[in-house]
C-alpha positions as CSV (number, residue, x, y, z in Angstrom):
1,M,-23.4,-3.8,24.7
2,S,-22.0,-6.6,22.5
3,A,-19.4,-7.2,19.9
4,Y,-22.1,-6.6,17.4
5,T,-23.3,-3.2,18.6
6,E,-19.8,-2.0,19.4
7,L,-18.4,-3.0,15.9
8,T,-17.0,0.0,14.1
9,G,-14.9,0.4,10.9
10,W,-16.1,-3.0,9.7
11,H,-17.1,-2.1,6.1
12,R,-16.1,0.0,3.1
13,P,-18.2,1.3,0.2
14,V,-17.8,-0.4,-3.2
15,G,-20.2,1.8,-5.1
16,G,-23.7,3.1,-4.8
17,I,-25.5,1.2,-2.0
18,A,-23.0,-1.7,-2.1
19,F,-20.5,-2.3,0.7
20,E,-17.8,-4.9,1.6
21,A,-17.2,-6.3,5.0
22,I,-13.5,-5.6,5.9
23,A,-13.9,-7.3,9.3
24,P,-16.1,-10.2,10.4
25,V,-19.6,-9.4,11.6
26,R,-20.6,-11.7,14.5
27,W,-24.2,-12.1,15.5
28,E,-25.4,-14.5,18.3
29,L,-28.7,-16.1,17.4
30,G,-31.4,-16.3,20.0
31,V,-30.5,-15.2,23.5
32,K,-27.1,-14.1,24.8
33,G,-25.1,-17.1,25.7
34,S,-26.8,-19.4,23.2
35,D,-23.3,-19.9,21.5
36,L,-25.1,-20.1,18.1
37,W,-23.3,-17.7,15.9
38,V,-23.6,-16.2,12.4
39,I,-20.3,-14.9,11.3
40,V,-20.2,-12.9,8.1
41,P,-16.6,-13.3,6.7
42,T,-14.3,-10.5,5.7
43,G,-14.7,-9.8,1.9
44,F,-18.5,-10.4,1.8
45,V,-20.2,-7.8,-0.5
46,F,-23.7,-6.8,0.4
47,D,-26.1,-4.0,-0.4
48,C,-28.6,-1.9,1.4
49,S,-31.3,-2.0,-1.2
50,V,-34.7,-0.6,-0.2
51,P,-37.9,-0.9,-2.3
52,R,-39.0,2.4,-3.8
53,W,-42.2,2.4,-1.9
54,L,-40.3,2.2,1.4
55,C,-37.6,4.8,0.7
56,W,-39.6,7.4,2.6
57,A,-39.0,5.4,5.8
58,A,-35.6,3.8,5.2
59,D,-32.8,5.6,3.5
60,P,-30.4,2.9,2.1
61,L,-27.4,5.0,3.1
62,D,-28.4,5.3,6.8
63,T,-25.6,3.6,8.7
64,R,-28.0,2.1,11.3
65,Y,-29.2,-0.4,8.7
66,R,-25.8,-1.6,7.4
67,K,-24.9,-4.4,9.8
68,A,-28.5,-5.8,9.6
69,S,-28.4,-5.6,5.8
70,C,-25.1,-7.4,5.8
71,L,-26.4,-10.2,8.1
72,H,-29.6,-10.5,6.0
73,D,-27.8,-10.7,2.7
74,Y,-25.3,-13.2,4.0
75,L,-28.0,-15.5,5.4
76,L,-29.8,-15.5,2.1
77,V,-26.6,-16.4,0.3
78,E,-26.1,-19.2,2.8
79,G,-29.6,-20.6,1.9
80,W,-31.7,-19.3,4.8
81,G,-35.4,-18.6,3.9
82,R,-36.6,-15.1,3.6
83,V,-38.7,-15.2,6.8
84,A,-35.9,-16.7,8.9
85,A,-33.3,-14.2,7.5
86,G,-35.9,-11.5,8.1
87,A,-36.2,-12.4,11.7
88,V,-32.5,-12.0,12.3
89,F,-32.6,-8.7,10.3
90,H,-35.4,-7.4,12.6
91,D,-33.4,-8.4,15.7
92,A,-30.3,-6.7,14.4
93,L,-32.1,-3.5,13.6
94,Q,-33.5,-3.5,17.1
95,A,-30.0,-4.0,18.5
96,D,-28.9,-1.0,16.4
97,G,-31.6,1.2,17.8
98,V,-34.0,1.4,14.9
99,P,-37.4,2.6,16.1
100,P,-40.2,-0.1,16.2
101,A,-42.4,1.1,13.4
102,R,-39.5,1.6,11.0
103,R,-38.0,-1.8,11.7
104,I,-41.3,-3.6,11.4
105,A,-41.9,-2.0,8.0
106,M,-38.4,-3.0,7.0
107,W,-38.8,-6.5,8.3
108,L,-42.1,-6.9,6.4
109,A,-40.4,-5.7,3.2
110,V,-37.5,-8.2,3.4
111,S,-39.6,-11.1,4.7
112,L,-42.6,-10.9,2.4
113,F,-41.5,-9.2,-0.8
114,R,-38.9,-10.1,-3.3
115,Y,-38.0,-6.9,-5.0
116,R,-34.7,-7.8,-6.7
């Protein structure tokens, strides 16, 4: 277990599929012990948008996707490329127990398609 997977009570809804981080979200890049961290600050607003064609597989209100969505949106705001941010998104989904086929479909969606 990690500070990431054990994090609870870290966000609040702000409307629809939008949420605000009310506690920092910490993600260690690469392998455990790398000491390379992404830290999403308190107050960061993110959404769990899912393209219409993927809604059958990924409900935007499923709590398993929220931390990964928060990390992904934050990385994009910070200037990361879609593929690099998508890789972190995939790893975070895996840490949160999202099944392989679903997380690969979600990773492909965020990495290859711009639907906003």
